[in-house]
C-alpha positions as CSV (number, residue, x, y, z in Angstrom):
1,M,39.1,-10.6,14.2
2,A,37.9,-13.4,11.7
3,P,41.2,-14.9,10.2
4,A,42.2,-13.8,7.0
5,R,41.2,-16.3,4.0
6,Q,43.9,-18.0,2.0
7,D,43.6,-15.7,-1.2
8,R,46.9,-17.7,-3.1
9,T,46.1,-20.5,-5.5
10,R,46.5,-24.0,-4.4
11,R,47.9,-26.8,-6.0
12,V,46.2,-30.1,-6.4
13,G,47.8,-33.4,-6.8
14,F,46.3,-36.6,-8.2
15,I,47.2,-40.6,-7.4
16,G,46.1,-41.9,-10.6
17,R,45.8,-40.5,-14.0
18,G,42.5,-41.8,-15.5
19,R,39.1,-40.4,-16.3
20,L,38.0,-39.7,-12.5
21,A,41.4,-37.6,-12.3
22,A,41.4,-36.4,-15.9
23,G,38.0,-35.1,-15.5
24,V,38.4,-33.3,-12.4
25,A,42.2,-31.7,-13.2
26,R,40.1,-30.3,-16.6
27,A,37.6,-28.9,-14.7
28,I,40.6,-27.0,-12.6
29,A,42.6,-26.4,-16.5
30,D,39.0,-24.7,-18.0
31,G,39.2,-22.1,-15.2
32,G,35.5,-24.0,-14.0
33,V,37.4,-24.0,-9.7
34,P,38.6,-20.7,-9.1
35,G,41.8,-20.9,-6.4
36,W,42.7,-24.1,-7.4
37,E,45.5,-25.3,-10.1
38,V,47.0,-28.7,-11.6
39,G,50.0,-29.4,-9.8
40,A,50.4,-33.2,-11.3
41,A,49.6,-36.6,-11.2
42,L,51.4,-39.6,-10.1
43,A,51.1,-42.8,-12.2
44,R,53.2,-45.7,-13.2
45,D,54.1,-44.5,-16.7
46,G,54.8,-41.4,-18.2
47,R,52.9,-42.4,-21.5
48,E,50.9,-38.8,-23.1
49,R,47.3,-39.4,-22.4
50,A,44.2,-37.1,-21.7
51,F,45.4,-36.0,-18.5
52,P,45.6,-32.1,-18.8
53,G,48.8,-31.4,-16.6
54,P,52.2,-32.9,-15.6
55,V,52.4,-36.9,-15.1
56,L,55.1,-37.6,-12.8
57,T,55.9,-41.5,-11.9
58,D,58.4,-41.3,-9.2
59,R,56.6,-41.1,-6.1
60,A,59.4,-39.0,-4.2
61,A,59.4,-36.2,-6.8
62,F,55.2,-36.2,-6.6
63,F,55.2,-36.3,-2.8
64,G,58.1,-33.9,-2.3
65,S,56.5,-30.9,-5.1
66,G,54.9,-29.2,-3.0
67,L,50.5,-29.5,-3.3
68,D,48.4,-28.2,-0.7
69,L,45.9,-31.3,-1.8
70,I,45.9,-34.4,-2.6
71,I,43.3,-36.4,-4.5
72,E,43.7,-40.1,-4.3
73,A,42.0,-41.6,-7.7
74,G,43.1,-44.9,-8.4
75,G,41.1,-47.0,-6.2
76,P,41.3,-48.9,-2.5
77,Q,44.3,-50.4,-3.8
78,A,45.8,-47.4,-4.4
79,L,44.8,-45.5,-1.1
80,V,46.4,-48.6,0.5
81,E,49.6,-48.3,-1.4
82,F,50.0,-44.7,-1.8
83,G,47.9,-42.9,0.8
84,P,50.1,-43.1,4.3
85,E,52.7,-41.2,1.6
86,A,50.6,-38.8,0.9
87,L,49.2,-38.1,4.0
88,V,52.2,-37.0,5.5
89,A,52.5,-34.4,2.6
90,A,49.6,-32.8,2.5
91,D,45.5,-33.4,3.2
92,L,44.1,-36.0,1.1
93,W,40.8,-37.2,-0.5
94,T,39.8,-40.4,-1.3
95,I,36.6,-41.9,-3.1
96,S,37.9,-45.4,-2.2
97,A,36.5,-45.8,1.5
98,S,36.3,-49.4,1.4
99,A,40.2,-49.7,2.1
100,L,38.9,-48.6,5.8
101,A,37.6,-51.4,6.3
102,D,41.0,-53.0,7.6
103,P,41.2,-51.6,11.2
104,A,44.9,-51.5,10.9
105,F,45.2,-49.5,8.2
106,Y,42.2,-47.2,9.6
107,E,44.4,-46.9,12.5
108,R,47.8,-46.0,11.1
109,M,46.3,-43.4,8.8
110,E,44.6,-41.9,12.0
111,R,47.8,-42.0,13.4
112,I,49.6,-40.1,10.8
113,G,46.9,-37.6,10.5
114,A,47.5,-37.3,14.1
115,E,51.2,-36.8,13.8
116,T,50.9,-34.8,10.6
117,G,48.1,-32.6,11.2
118,H,46.6,-33.7,7.7
119,R,43.0,-34.8,7.4
120,L,41.4,-37.6,5.4
121,R,38.3,-36.4,3.4
122,L,36.1,-39.4,2.3
123,V,34.4,-37.2,-0.5
124,A,30.8,-38.3,-1.6
125,G,31.2,-39.6,-4.7
126,A,28.1,-41.4,-6.0
127,F,26.0,-40.8,-2.9
128,G,24.4,-38.3,-1.1
129,G,22.6,-37.9,1.7
130,M,26.0,-38.5,4.0
131,D,25.5,-35.1,5.7
132,A,21.6,-36.6,6.8
133,V,22.8,-39.6,7.9
134,A,25.6,-38.2,10.2
135,A,23.1,-36.0,11.9
136,L,20.7,-38.9,12.9
137,A,23.8,-41.0,14.0
138,T,24.2,-38.4,16.6
139,L,20.9,-39.3,18.4
140,P,21.2,-42.7,20.7
141,G,18.7,-45.4,18.6
142,T,19.5,-44.6,14.9
143,T,20.1,-47.8,12.6
144,V,20.8,-46.9,9.1
145,T,20.4,-49.8,6.3
146,F,21.8,-49.6,2.8
147,A,20.9,-51.3,0.1
148,A,23.8,-51.7,-2.9
149,T,22.0,-53.4,-6.7
150,W,24.1,-54.4,-10.1
151,T,21.5,-55.1,-12.1
152,G,22.8,-57.0,-15.6
153,D,22.7,-55.6,-18.9
154,D,20.6,-58.8,-20.0
155,A,18.3,-58.5,-16.9
156,S,19.3,-61.8,-15.4
157,K,19.8,-62.7,-11.5
158,P,22.6,-61.4,-9.6
159,A,25.1,-63.8,-8.6
160,V,25.8,-62.6,-5.3
161,R,22.7,-61.7,-2.7
162,E,23.9,-61.1,1.1
163,T,23.1,-58.9,3.7
164,A,25.7,-58.4,5.9
165,S,27.6,-55.4,8.6
166,A,28.7,-52.8,5.9
167,R,32.5,-54.2,7.1
168,E,31.9,-57.3,5.3
169,I,30.5,-56.3,2.4
170,V,32.6,-53.5,1.7
171,S,35.4,-56.0,2.3
172,R,34.0,-58.4,-0.6
173,H,32.9,-56.4,-3.1
174,R,33.1,-53.6,-5.2
175,G,31.7,-50.4,-6.7
176,V,30.5,-49.5,-2.6
177,N,33.0,-47.2,-2.1
178,A,30.4,-44.2,-1.4
179,L,28.5,-46.8,1.3
180,A,31.9,-47.3,3.4
181,A,31.9,-43.2,3.5
182,A,28.8,-42.6,4.7
183,A,28.5,-46.1,7.0
184,I,31.6,-44.2,8.3
185,A,30.4,-40.9,8.6
186,G,27.1,-42.6,10.7
187,V,27.0,-45.4,13.1
188,G,30.0,-47.0,11.9
189,L,30.7,-49.9,9.4
190,D,30.0,-52.5,11.5
191,A,26.2,-51.3,13.3
192,T,25.7,-49.9,9.4
193,R,24.0,-53.4,7.4
194,I,24.3,-53.2,3.3
195,D,21.9,-55.6,1.6
196,Y,23.7,-56.5,-1.5
197,A,22.9,-58.0,-4.6
198,G,25.7,-57.8,-7.7
199,E,28.2,-59.6,-9.1
200,G,26.3,-60.2,-12.7
201,P,27.1,-58.7,-16.3
202,G,27.9,-55.0,-15.8
203,G,24.4,-52.7,-15.2
204,L,22.8,-50.2,-14.1
205,R,24.3,-49.6,-10.5
206,V,21.5,-48.4,-7.4
207,L,22.8,-47.3,-4.2
208,A,20.0,-46.8,-1.1
209,V,20.1,-45.8,2.0
210,E,17.6,-45.3,5.2
211,A,18.4,-43.9,8.4
212,T,16.0,-44.2,11.5
213,G,16.0,-42.8,14.5
214,P,14.8,-40.2,17.1
215,G,15.4,-37.0,14.6
216,G,13.4,-38.9,12.0
217,T,14.1,-41.0,8.9
218,Y,15.9,-40.0,6.4
219,A,15.7,-41.8,2.7
220,G,17.7,-41.5,-0.3
221,R,18.9,-43.2,-3.9
222,S,21.5,-42.7,-6.4
223,T,21.5,-44.4,-10.1
224,P,24.7,-43.0,-10.9
225,T,25.9,-43.7,-14.6
226,V,29.2,-44.4,-16.2
227,D,30.1,-42.7,-19.4
228,P,32.4,-44.8,-21.6
229,Q,34.5,-41.7,-21.7
230,A,34.2,-39.6,-19.4
231,G,33.3,-42.3,-16.5
232,A,31.3,-41.9,-13.8
233,Q,30.3,-37.8,-13.8
234,M,28.5,-37.7,-10.9
235,V,31.9,-38.7,-8.9
236,V,33.4,-36.1,-11.0
237,G,31.3,-33.3,-10.4
238,S,31.2,-34.3,-6.1
239,L,35.1,-33.7,-6.2
240,V,34.9,-30.8,-8.4
241,A,32.0,-29.6,-5.9
242,A,34.1,-29.8,-2.6
243,L,37.0,-28.3,-4.6
244,R,34.4,-25.3,-5.2
245,N,33.5,-24.9,-1.3
246,E,37.0,-24.4,0.0
247,T,37.5,-21.1,-1.2
248,R,33.8,-20.0,-1.1
249,V,32.8,-17.7,1.8
250,I,29.1,-18.6,1.2
251,W,29.0,-22.6,0.7
252,C,26.7,-25.6,1.6
253,G,27.4,-29.0,3.3
């Protein structure tokens, strides 16, 4: 007999209460994510802002509030600072995979997860195709190359151009968390190469991948936009879609 599905409403908490966390929490509060409710957000101050739920400044109170899931939405530094404590308390989702380029931190999180039974999920964020990269990576001989480009609003040339391992690029540059996650899903941070061009004036971001192996070739390209008020909507959407899949009987991915 198949195990019974978990029918109770589950509580999700957020590390950070900025545009990303607020966007996901608002979708939950508006009824767009059945089976979930907003628990609380952990922030450095409790001033009223546009977060649709309680905001806590005491980390012990937050991590002890009985959350079923915690979403890190504050960036790589927040994952390093709060991630270990979060993973002790509950399953943890993050869009800050570049923090795992530090081998010591990666091993620490893996050890905590093994001890507690909780899992750390790297959500796709602004980049799809991780399933295809992961599938091809199971076949010996697969190679994966990514490209990350920031184009200046004034059409200026990027200040930095380099090709290096994914571990090196994500350790040195911002805005490539999605590629860090895809590298970990595929052949790993050291075996994946990234062609990086950026650090010019803020503008359009382009993320691309090509994976080739015995199983064929996968190529994908993402051009996420950032709304001044709502933030990176593709990232918000990826988290909302992942939460919906958690409670669906029939789901994709």
